[in-house]
N, C-alpha and C positions, 0 to 999 in steps of 0.2 A: 732812626729816631728812637728816643729813650722816653718811655711813657710811665707815668705813675698813676695807678688806679687807687683813689681814695674811696674805701667802702664805708660810706657814711652811715651813722646810726641816728635814727630820728631823734632820740633823747639828747644827742649832743647838738642838735641844730642851734640852740641858744649860744653855744660857745664858738660858733663859726664866724670868723672875721675874714671877709673876702680878700681884703689886702694882705693879711698875714699869710693865709693859705697860699695865695698866688706867688708871694715873695718867697715863701718857704719851698714852694715846688720848684721855682727857678733855681734857688740856692742848692737843691739836691741835684741840679743838673737835668731836670725834666724839659723835654721839648713840647710834651703834651700831657694832659691830665684826663682821667676818665671820671666823670661825676655822675652820680645817681640823678636820673631825669625823670623817668615815667615807667609805668607798669604796675607793680605792686603798690609803690607809692609814687604820687606826683609830687616833685620838689618845686612846683610852680603852681600857680593859680589856674588849674585845668578847669575847663568848663565841659569836658566830656563826661556823660553820665557814668556812674560806677567807678570813676578813676578816683580813688582814695587819696585826698590831699594830705600830706604830711601835717598833722595836726599841731606840730611844734614850730611850724613856720611863723615868724614874726608877722603880725598884722600890718598892712600898709607897705611892706618892704619886700620886694621881689629878689629874695636872697640869691636864688640861682642865676638870675640875670645879672646881678652885682658881681657874682663869682666870675661869671664869663667875662664881664667887662674888665675886672682886675687881672685875670689870667692873660687876656689879650694885651693889656698895657704892659705886662712882663714879657711879652713875646711868646706865651705858652698857649698852644692849641687846646681846645676843649672838645672832648668825645663825650656824647651823651650816651648813658648807659641806660637801656631798656630791658626789662624782665617781664615778659607776658606769661611766665610758666605758672604762676599762682595768683589767687586773688582771695579776697576776704569771704568769711562765711556768709556774710549778708549778701554778697553778690550772688553766691550759689543759690541761696533761697529764693532769689528773684529769677535767676537764669540757670537752672540745673542742667540744660542742655549744652551749656558752654564747657562742662567739666568732665574730667576723667572719670570712668566707672571701672570698678573692678570685675571680675566674672560674675559676681553675685549682684552687680547693679549698684554698688555702694560708691560714695566718693572717696577719694584718696586724700587724706588730711595730714598736715604736717603741723608739728609742734603742739600736739594734744597736751603734753605734760609740761609745757613751758610755764613757769611761775610768773605771776604779776598780771596785770591788767591788759591782756593782749587778746585780740580776736584770732580765731583760727584761720589758717591758710589752707586753701583747697586747690589742687592740681587742675590746671585748665588742659582741655583737650586740643591737640594741634589741629584737629578737623573741626572744631567748634567755632561759632561766631566770635568768641572773645579774641581769638588769635587772627581774625580776618576782619572784614569790613565793619562788623558791628562795634568793634572796640579798638583793637590795635591799629587799624588803618587811620581812624579818627584821631587817636592819640599822636601817632607820628606826624600826621598833617598839622595838627595844632602846634605841637612842640617845635617843629622846623619853622612854621610860621612865626612863632613868639620869640624863640631864642636863636642867638646867633652862633649855632653849633658848627664845629668844624669837622664832625664826623658822627657816625651812629654806630653803636656796638650792641649786639643782642647777647644777653646773658641767659644761659640755660634755655636755648631755642629747641632743643631736640624733643623727640616724641617720647612721652612716657607710655607704658604699656596700658591699652585702653580698650574697653568692650562696649563703649557707648553706642547708641543708635547711629550717630554720625559716621563712627568708624565701620560699623557693620555695613551700612549702605555703601560706602566708599570701597570697602574690600570686595563687595559682591559685585560691584559695577567694574572693578578693574580685573578681578581674577574669575568671575563667574561662579564662585562657590561662596558658602558662608565663612565669616571669620571664624577660625578654629578656636575652640575654648582653651587649648593649650598653646602658648606662644611659640614653643619649639616647632610647631607645625605651620606657623605662618610663612608665607611666600618671603625668601630671603631678601627681597628688595622692597618689602612693604613699608618699613619704617623709614628708610631712606627716601622713598617716593613721596611719603607724606611730608618729610621735611623739606624737601625740594619745592614741593608745591606751595607750602606756606611761605618759604623764603623768597620764592619768585614773586608772590603777591606783595609782600612787604618791601621788597627791592623796588618793585614798580611804583608803589606808592611813594617811596622816599624820592625816587627819581622824578616823579611827576611834580613833587613839591619843590625840589632843588636838584637839578641834573648833575651838579658839580660836587654834591655832598657824598663823601666816600662811606661805604658800608663795610663794617668789619664783621666777620663771621668765623666761627669756630670751625676747625678741620679735625678729623679723627686720625690717630696715629696707629698704635698697636696695642694689643692685649697680650699679656704673657702666656695666656692659654691658647692664643690664636684667634683669628677672626674669620668670619664666613667669607669676607671679600673686602679688599682694600678700597678705600675711598678714592673716587675719580676727581683728581683736583681740577681738571678741565671743566667738569660740571659744577664744582664748587665756585669757580670764578664767574659762572654765569649768573649767580645771585649774590656776589660779594666782589669788593674792589680789592680788599685786603683780607688776609686770613690769619687766624691765631689759634694757638692751643695751649694748654696748661702743662706744666711738669712739676707737680706738687711733691715736695720732699717730705713725705709724711713719716716723721720720726716717731710719732705717738703710736704708730702700729706696732713698734718694737723692732729690735735688731734682727729677728728672724724674717721680718717682712719689709725691710728697707727696700725702696725702689732701686731699680738698677743704676749703678753709679754714673753712667752716661746717658741717662734718659733724656735730659734737655738737648743733647747733641743728636740723638736718634730722632727726637721730635722735629728738629729743624730740618734734618735730611729729608724727613717724610713730608715736609711742607714745601719742597722745591719741585718746580716743573723742569725737565731737561731743556736746556737751550734757552730758558727764559730768566731774566734777571728780576725775579719776584722774591722779596724777602719776607718770610713769614714772621709774625710776632711770637715771642715765647713769653708766656705769662708765668712769672714766679712769685708764689705766695711767700710772705716774710715769716710765717708761723710754722712750727713743727707738727702742724695738723689742725684742722678746723675746730678740734675739741679744745685746743690751746691757742686759739687764734689771737688773743691779747698778749701773747709773749712772742719773742723772736727766735728764729733759728740761731744756734751757735755761730758766732762771727765767721770762723774758719769754714764751717760747713756751708753757710750762706754765701760766702764769697766765691768759693769754688763751684758751687751750684749754679749761681747767677752767671759767672764768667763763661759758662758753656754757651750760652745763647749768642752773644756777639761773636765769640770764637768760631762758632759753627755757621757765621753769616746771618744769624737772625736779628730781629729787632727786639730789644730788651723792654719788657713790660712789668713793672713792679705792681704787686697787689698788696696794699697795706690795709689793716683794719683801722679806721679813723684817720685823723690828720695829726700833724705835729703836736698840737696842743693836747690831743686826747690819747695819743700813743703812749703807752705805759712802759715800753722798752725802747729807750732812745738809742740803744747800742745799734740797732738794726739801721737807723737813719744814717749813721756815719758809714756803715758798710755800703748802703745804696749810694751814697755820695761818691765814695772812693771808686766803686765799680763803674759808675756813670762817667767819672772822669776818664777812666781808661777806655770805656766804650766809645767815647766821643773821639779819641785818637784813632781807635781801631776802625771806626766807621768810615773816617776820611780816607784811610788806606784801602779799605774794601769796596768802596764806591765803584761800581760797574766792573768789579773783578769777578771772575769765574773760578769755581773750585777746580783744582787740578785732580782728575778722576783716573784711577788705574783699573777700576772694575765697576760694573753696574750689576746690582743684584736684582733679578727679576722678582717682583714683589706682588704678592696677593694678600699678604697679611697672616700667612700660616706661621705655626710655632717653629717649624724648621727653618724657614726663611729668616725668622728672628733670631734663631741660634746662630745661623751663618753670619748675620750682621754683627752680632756681639762677638763672634770669633774673630772677625776682621778688625773690630775695634780693639780687641786684646792684642792682636798681633800687628797693630799699626798699619794695616793696609788701607789704602786710600780708596774709598768707594762711594758711590751714590745709588739710589733706588730708581728702578724703571718699573713703573706700574704695568702689571701684565695686560690691563686693559688698554694700555697705550702702545703695546708691542704691534709693530706694523711691518708690512712688506717694505722690501729695499732698505733695511737697516744698513747704515754707513759704518763700516768697520773703523773708519778715521774718527767718527763721533763717538762710537761705542767700541773701543778696541778689545774689550774682554767682558763677556757676560757670564753671570752666575746663575745656575739652576740649583735650587736647593732640594734636598731629599723631600720626597713627597709631593713635589709640585705638579699639579694637574693641568699639564699643557694640552690644549686642544690640537688636533691634527693640523689645522691651518697654522697655528702659532709654531709647531715643530717644523712645518715646511719653511716658515720665514726664517727660522734659525739655520736650517739646512742652507738656504740660499745666502745667508749671512756668513756662515763659516766657508762656504765655497768661494766667496769673494775676499777671503783672507781674515775673517773674524776669529776670535778665539773663545771657545766655550768650556766653562768649568761646569761639570755635572757631578752632584753628590746624590748617589741612588742606592737604596737598600731594599726596595720593594720590586717585586717581579711583574708589576703591571707596566706594560711598555707598549711601543709602537714600532712599526718597521722603520720609520724615519729615525726614531731615536736609536734603534739598534745599529742602524747604518752609521749614524753619527759617532756612536761610542766605539764602533769597531768590534762587535760581537757577534758570535753565531746565534742566529735566531733561535728561540725555543730550546735554549740550554741553560736557562736560569733556574736557580732555586735559592731560596732564603734561609737564613738560619740566625742563631743568636750565639755570640762568643762570650766566654769568661775565660779568664787565664791564658789569653791568647796574645800573639805578638805579630808585628810586621816586621819583614826583613827587607832592606834595601840593597838591591843588587849592586855590585861595583859599577855597572854601566848605567845606572839609573840617573847619575848626575845630581842626586839629591842628598848627597852625604855632606855637605858644607854644614860645619859645627856639629856633626854626628860621626866624625871619622872614627871615634874611639869606642862606639858602641855597636852592637850588632842587632840587638831587638829593640823594637818600639812597642810599648804597651797599647793594645787595642781591645775594645770589647763592645757590646751592644750588637744590634742588628747588622748583617752584611749580606751582600748579594754575590752569589757564586756564579760567575760567567766564563765562557770560554772565548778568547779573543780570536779575530781572524788574523790571517797573515798580515803582518805590516803593523799591527798594533804592538807597541812597546809596553812591557810590564815594568812599572816603577816601583811597586812594593808587592811582595808575595807574602802569603799567609803561613805563619807557623801555628798549627793547631793547638788547642788547649793542652797543657801538660797534666791536668788534673781536673776533676770536677770540682765545683765550688766548695764542697764539704771536705775535699781532701787537698786543699792548697797548702795548708799549714803544716800538716803533719801526716806521715812521718817525713822528715827531710830526706830520708834514704830513698824515697820513691819520687823525689822532685825532678828526676831526669826528663828530658824531652823525648817523648815517643817518636817524634818525627822532627828532624832538624831542618828540613827544608821541603817546599812544595812549589808547584808551579801555578797554584791558584792565585790569581791577581787580586790584590786590593785596590790598587790604582793603575791607570793605564793611560798612555798618550796614543791617540790616534790621528794621523794626518788626514785631512779631508779637504780636497780641492786646494785652495791656497791657504788654507787655515789649519787649525789644530783643535781637537777636543780632548781635554783631560777629564777622565772619569774616576771618581773615588767611590768605591763600593763598601764603604763602611762609615759609621756615624762620627766622621772626624769633627764636624763643627761642634757637635754636642760634647764630645770628649774635650774640646778646648774651653768650652764655656762651663761645663760641669765638674771636670776634674782639673784641667788647666796645668798639666805637667809641662815642664819646659820643653821637653822633646816633642810633645805633641804640637806645641806652638811652632817650634822651629820646623817640623815636618809640614805644617800647612804654609808657612812662610816660604819654604823652599819649593813646594809644589806650585805655588802660585807664581813665584819667580820663574820657575821652568816654563810655564805656560805663557807668561806675559813676555818673556824674553827682552828684546831691546825696547819694547813698548812700555816697559816699566819706568815710571817717571820719579817715584819717590821711594826712598828706602830708609827705615829707621834703624841705623846701625847700632845706636846705644841709647835706647829709650826704655826706662823701667816700667813694669807693670804699674798702673795707677796714673800713668801720664798719657794724655791724648794729644794727637797731632793731626791738624788739617792744614792744607796748603792751597793758597789762592794765587792766581796769576792775572796779570794785566800788563800788556805793553812792555814786555821785558822786565817786569818787575815781579818777584815771587813774595807772598806773604805767609809766613809760617806761624800759624796760631797754636800755642802749646798751653794746655791746662793741666795742672797738677792736682790729682786727687789721691795721692799717696797717704795711706794711714788707714786705721780702723774707724769706721763711720759709726755715729756721726763724728765728724772731725772736730777736735777741740783746738788744735793748733794746725798751723801750715806746716808740712814737712818737707823742707826744702831739699831739692836734689841737684846734683851737678854732674859735670863732665858728660853732657848729653851730645850725641852726635847723629846728624841727619844728612842724608845725601839726596841731591836733585839731579836728575839727568841733564846733562849739559847741552844747552841749545844755542850757545854763542861761543865764538872763539875770542872774543875780547875779554878784557879783565873785568872782574866782578867785585862788588863790595857788599858789606852787609852789616847789620847791627840790630841791638834791641831797641824798640821804641816805647815800650811799656815799663819794664823793670830796670833797664839800663845796665845790665851785667855784661861783662866783656864777651864778644862773639868773635870767633875766627872763621874767615871764609877761605877755603883753600880750593883752588881750580886745578882739576886734574884733567886727564884725557877724555873721559866719558862722564865724570861726575863732578859735581860741586858739593864739597863737603862743608857742613856747617857744624862747628863746634861751639857749644854754649857751656860757660862756666857754671851758671847756677840758675835755678828756676824756682821761685817761691809759690807763686799761685797761677798767675796767667801772664804770659808774654807774647809779644808779637815781634818776630824776627823779620826784617825786611832784607831781602837779597836782590840785587839788580845789576844790570850792566853799569859800568862805571861811567856815567855821563853826568855833565853838570845839571844841577836843579831837579834831581829826581828825589833825593832823600834830604830832609832838613839834617845837616851834619851834627848839629847840637842835640839830636834826639837820640843818639845812641853811641856806645863805645864800640870800636871795631879794629880788628886786626886782620888785614885782608892779604892773601898771598896769591 
């Protein structure tokens, strides 16, 4: 599905022509639109007390109802947008118990310095009556009864920090203590619990009014500094039928603060549940920051950013300020139309397809887990996330062939026991660990002597690959690999293979540059392992005892990336399904599979951001593990450049002449009726 959210401004109400807006939405390729409906402003003739009706609505003409009718005539669904996060100051004066209070008991006010004849907006409390039966429940019941909506979307539903009496009472009832004055001391599940309770109420009210009406709810993804705990999507789907998240490309923050270049892709991965074909919505704002929301992102940046959502299996949701007649930067509309055209083609191929996964990262939201995910993206390793809350007994190695445990992961003893059973049955476990906190189960899995560990920090140090390590591919002509940061010194048990050994620092940090006469290595070789392979049961455990993921993401030397790729390939063995044989940095690959057909989604983000032009690249090569003995064929269905498919003994090699921004390469068994021949150029061997 392709969605366009029109963020309507009340003073533009008189310019709104329902037929034009509906026709323009269909012309841009929208399957659905999101329209302001209720909450801060009522965009219809509401009779609910304290529901502020848009004062610019034309008298005697139900504009929103006409808009919905016009959209339906164009075959466009309408999702009602409700925002109960704020209300006017006049409402606060009559019901102060509905609103957020700071630690001093004062309301939280937005837009105090906004020029013009505007009322103040005051934040509502998630535990107050406004967001429950006294207001929100009545508004939803009324709107669903009056309007032919096709869905409900809640904007800004989350809890704002609050110390009102409602919150104090609820906290005391839940946890048996008073609500702390410092939010850092709050129970880690407090805000999540409040959101769940409120959403459960609103969800029930909607389903009571119309059981078939889908509810769309935000899900949280990641924070660069790490999170206390990742969100449990199974719980999220108890109060939502569909989920969404935003990936704002905030260029106005400056080049030093640009969001991660593959943020939309990460967001989509974090919105998937293993084994379930549930596609999250990815919301992309058209502007370079809300402070410049009346202008558009540079076209090249916007196209690459948007393309990541459908390429990662998400549903694309555009967020525009205004509608076609009031939008002041029409260049963005052409970019939206172009990407929607490609998305429509991509969606047809990806319907009911599943991602091809070489590894699952155990996820709790930590900074180190995020570093591992980014390192995998930089190295073109195919992965998905498995929330630690969903880690369970009897993990199937066929469904989860390789699991990744990031540095610093706080696994409980029971979870470690699950992993031990998993490896014993043939699973493969990749562990990165630099701290000395451990468990006897983890020591057993890693193949190390108990209580022999100590930690340290490395500068001006190296790793050495023994000739027998099997990791020297593309590193044959170098002896030392640069390492630094925290490391864990361990002693392996018999049968544990050392893959990398430590070369200690040749100088302290203040002596690395001068004098060169003293730059000789004090020790040319040690038996201190930096990486090890330990067979356990029918499986294997690969342990990395230094901060490799952070080296790849923060330094990113070619040798460091090659090392991670080689380590991963050594552990995966014949289970490795995808290899990026020639993909440059700045290009992302994801692979999907359905009934003998592979879909390779490739997005190009090469260049200094924000991108001013698309920087085409060529001579790309990708390999897929061969699963059929018959002939295969393939080609491009989006950009239509020549593609060669070469079938070898173990691999299918796909060679792509050129990539502009986003292409979908389809590879399949050569049978009639699978691929529209006119859709691509191909050269199959």
